[in-house]
N, C-alpha and C positions, 0 to 999 in steps of 0.2 A: 627208399625215398623218405626224406625227413617229413615230420608232421608240418613244419612251416611251409615246405614246398607244396604239400598236398592242399593246405589251406589256401595258398595263393592261387593254385590252379583252379580250385573250386570257385573262388571269388571271380576270377577272370571268366570262367565259363558262365557264371550267373549273369555278369554284366553283358556278356555277348548275347545271351538270350533276351535280356531287356532291350538291347539295341535293335534286335530283329523284330520286336513285337510292339507296334505303336498303339494297340488297344490295351490300355492298362486299367487296373483297379487299385484304388488306394485302400489300404487297410491300416487303421489307426490303433495302436496299443497305448497303454498308459505310459510307456517309457520311450517309445519311438514310433515313427511312421514309415511304413515300407510299402513299396508298390510292386506286387507280383504281377507278371504278365498274365493275361487271361488264359493262355495255354497251360499255365501251371495250376490253375485253380478250377478248371471246368468240372472236375468231380468233387472238389472240396466244398463248393458252395451248396451242393445238394446234400451234404453230410449232416449228421445230427448236431455237430458242433462246427459250423462253417468258419467261425472266426479263428479257432485254434488251427484249423486246417489251412486257412489263408496265411496265418503267421508262419507256420512251418514251411509252407510252399515258397515263401519269399526268399529265404536263404540270405546269407550275409552279403553285404555290399550293395543291397538294393538302395537306390537313391531316394531321398525325401522329396516330395512334391506337394505343392499347395495350389489351390485355385484362389486367385485374388479377387474375391467377389466385390470388394470395395471399388474396383475399377469398372464394374459393370453398371448398367443403368436400365430402368424400365423405359422401353422405347415406345410407349403408348400412353394414352390418357389413363391416369390412375386416381384412386381415392384413398385417403388415409384411413387406416384401421389400427386399433391397438388392442392387444391381448396380453394379459399377464405382464404388463409393463413394457412390452416390446412393440414398437410401431412398425407398420409396413405400408407400402403403397400397393393396392390391389387394383388390377385393371377394372375400369367401369363396365366392361363387357362381361365380367364375371357376375352372374346373377345371384344376389343374396338369397339364401334359403333359410328355412327354420331348422336350426341344429337338431340332429337326432341324438341318440344316446352317446354319452361320453364326449360330445363335441362342443367346443366353445364357439365355433363358427363353421358355416357351410355355404358353398357357392356352387352353382351350376355353370359348366363351361361348354359352350357350343363349339363344334368343329369349325375351323376357319374356312374349310371347303369340304363339300360333301356332307354326308350324314354323320350322326353320332353325337353323343353327349358325354361329357366327363364330369367329375366331381372333385372339387378342391375343398379339403377339410382341414380344420385346425383342432388339434386335441390338446387339452391341458388337464393335468391330474393333480395339481397342487405342488407346493414346495417339497422337493425331495422325493416326489412320486413319479411314476411312469416307467421306471427301469432305465438301465444304462443304454448308451448308443449300441453297444454290441448286442444286448438282449433284443432290442427292437429291430435292428437290421436282421438278426437271426430269425425273428418271427416273420418279418416280411419275406425273407428268402423261402421260408417253409410254406408260405401262402401261394407260391408260384411253382408251376411245373414248366420246364423249358419248352419252347416252341418246337415243332417238328424239325428234325435235323440239327438241333442245338443241344449242347450238353450242359448249359447253364442259363438261367433266366437273367443273370446279372449283366448289364451292359455298361454301367459306370458306377464307381464307388469313389467319392472324392471328399476332400476336407479343406476348409478355409476359414477365414475370419472376416467379420465386418465390425470394425471398431473393437470393442471388448467382447463381442459375441463370437462364439465358436459354432461353426456350422459343419455338419456331416451330411452328405447327400448320397443317395443310391437310386439308380434307375434299373428297372427290370421289365422283361417282356415274356409273354407266354400265356399259360392258362392260369387264371387268377381265381382263388377260392378264399373269399374274405371270411373273417370271423363273424359270429352272431352280433347283432347290433346292440343287444342289451341282455342282462341276465334273464334267462327264460325265453329269449327270442329265438326265432328259427334261423338257421344258418343259410345265408344266400347261396344260390346255385353257382357253379363254376362258370367263368367267362373266358371263352377262347379268344385268341388274338388280342389280348389285353395288355396294358402296360401300367407301370407305377413310376412316378417321379416323386420321391419323398425326401424330406430333409428334417433334421433335428437341430434346433437352435438352443444352445446352452449358454449360461452366463447372464440371463435376464434377472431383473430384480425380484421376480416372484417365482422363479424356477424355469424349467425347460418347456419348450413348445415342440409338438410333434405334428408335422404338416405334410400332407400328401395330395398329389393329383393322381387319380385313376381314371381310366377310360380306354377306348379303342387305341391300339398301339399307334396308329397314324396320328390321331389327335394328340396324344401325349408327346410324341416326337416333335410335333409342330409347335408345342408350347415350351420347348426347351429354353429359348431366349427369354420368354416371358418369365419363366421360373427363375432364370438367372437374375432378371431385374427385380423380382420380388425379394429374393434373398439379399441383393445389393442394397435394397431400401431399408433393411432391418435396422431399427434403432436410429435411422437418420431421417430420410425424407418423411417417413410416416410417424416419427416419434411424437409429433405434436397432436396426433389424433386423440379425440376425446370421445368417450362413450356417451350416447345420448342420455339425458337425464330420465330417471324413472318417472312415470306419470304419478301424479298425486293420488293417494289412495283414499277412497271414501269409506266411512265406517259401515261395516255390514249392518243390514237391517236388523234392528233389535239388539245390536251389540253395545258393549260398554265403550264409550268414546275415549275413556282414559287408558285403555289397554293398547299396547303396541300392535300394529298390523303387519302381517306378512303378505306382501303382494307377489304371490307365486304365479307361474304360467297358467293363466285361465282361471285362477281361484284366489280369493281374498279371504283371510281369516285372522282372528285375534289370538294372541298368546299372553300369558301372565306377565305383569310388569317387572317381576323380579328375575325373569329369564334374561340372560346376557347374550346378545347377538355376537356371533363369532365369525371370523373369515372362513368361507367354505373351503374345505380341504381338497375338493375335486370338482371338475366341471359337471359331474353327474348330480351335484347337490344344488338345489334351488335355495336352501336356507339351512342355517346351522345355529344352535343355541346351546349354551352351557346352563345347566339347571342347578340351583342350590341343592346341596345334598350329594353332589358328585355324579349326577346323570347328564346325559347328552340327548338333545333332540336334533334329528337330521331329517330333512325333506329332500327326496330324490325326484328328478324329472328326467325322462329318457326320450322326450319328443312326442309328437302327436300320436304315434302308433307304437312306440317302444315300451319296453318294460315287462311285457308278458302278462298273463292272466292273473287273477286273484289266486287261483289254485297253484299256479306255478310259483308265485312269490311266497305263499304260505308254506309250500313244501320246501323251498330254499331256506326260509327263515327257521323252520323247525329243525332242519339239518344242522343249523348253526348252534343249537342249544342241546346239550347232552345232560343226562341225569347221572348223578354220582353212583347210583346203584345199578346203572345199565338198563333201566326200564325205558319204555318208549315215551318220549316227550309228548306225543300226540294224546296219550291218555290223561295228561295233566293240563293241557292247554285249554283256553277258553276263547271262543270266537263269537262274534255278534255282527249283525248287519243293521245299519240304521239308514234312514232316508231323510234328507233335508231338501224339500222341494224336488227338483230333478237331479239332485246330487245323491249318490249312494256311497256309504262309507262302510267298509268291512274291517273289523278290528280283530286282533289276535293278542292274547297275553299268555306268557309262559315264564318259567323260572328254571335255572340250572347253570351249567357251565357254558359260557358263551364264547364263541370264536368268530370274530367278524370276518367279512370278506376282504381280501387284499384290495388296496386302493386303486390299483391300476395294473396293466399288463406287466408281468415280471417283478412286481413289487413284493417284498417279503410278506409272508403270512403273519397277521397279528397274533399276539399271544392269547392263549385261552384264559378266561377269568371265571372263577367259581363264584357261586352265590349271586348271580346276576338276574335281573329282571329284564324282560323284553316285551315292550308294548308297541306293536306294529299296527299300522292302519293304511288302507288304500282308498283314495278318494277318486271316484269315477263320476263323469258328468261335467267336468270342466270344459271350457271352450277350446283348450289346447291339448287335451289328453289327460291321462291319469297321473296322479301324484302318489308317491310311496313314502310314507313317514315311519319313523321308528324312534322310540325313546328307550335308551339302554342305560344301565347303571346298577348300583347295588339294589338287590331285590326289595329291601325294606323301604328304599326311597322311591323306586319305580311304582310300587303298589299304591303309594299315596298320590301318584299322578294320574291314576285311572279316572278319578272324578274331574281332573283338569281337562282331560281329553273329552269326557262325556259332557261336561257342563260349560266349558269355555270354547275349546277349539271347534268341536263338531257343530254346536248350534250357531256359531258365527260364520260358517262356510258360506261363501257367496260366489256365484259364477260371474266372471268379468271377461271382457273381450281379450 
């Protein structure tokens, strides 16, 4: 039998399988979009590389399919919100919460009937950060174990557009094991009979958003049309939303009124006037400055109870700085604890070859830099939880900034609502 005849037979058999299976999953690649039936991917989605397995399972001749989100609508009262330059209408029954680690927004969702609470979360990691669609879907797949009697947690995997925005969406059900909330944080326990409805929005002016609803499976299933409407509102009905203006900052007691102020969550403090404020590169960052001499100041906030202990963070920081001769950095670091009223500040200084932590899930690991200084500090006692700051850059420059931390930043710290 000729090769052409064999190829034709294979395509016809593949199309026949697709016609017989009305539950389909969309798999998007860089060059094409294919829809393998669930029966062909039940084992693939649980593999170490679910996306490659899905692509190979599709076979030739699989038809392209999109969800036209632009034709959908939010069928309940909504309020405008805007994140990273993308507007959405979010139901007013979604209760606004205090965002925890890595989150730019967080809402509580009550079950429409019966008991149960869900969580609607928006993640933003900065321009070019956060990883690809395939990386994130793969990570979500690995967080789920299929429910009893099922061979895959995936129930839907689809793709569509709203204006110039590109949306990829996946839903799953089973036993959910989320990742830790923040560096050094404890990993949450597994949740049985749980579900996830997540979507990634690409094409926004400031980068991608990663949004997910998790909760009891009945609750998440009941929110399907609501999530349809939220996606449909992207960049349209909610695009006029404006962030509330930041409250005016008062000069810290005893501080220099001529110095710029940083109004961080629960804490106010001053920084030198020649530090240049920069756009934060991640939602985990409360503030970011460029310092003359080539150094950078970054302040991290992980929520009221996120971020881990002083010891956890010092251990993590020390692991990022290696000595050229292979000796232990701990033997060369300097630590100190200071108290300003009811605020406690723990500081750490060290030098060596510094390798920063990746900016977000699946982001490439930053390059190592030799001859660097690391000046870290943790502020405890603020009204909204701890803050984690670090100054990094050439060692000869960072050394000169130790007095800046001791004589300007720390004395100006003030607890605010």
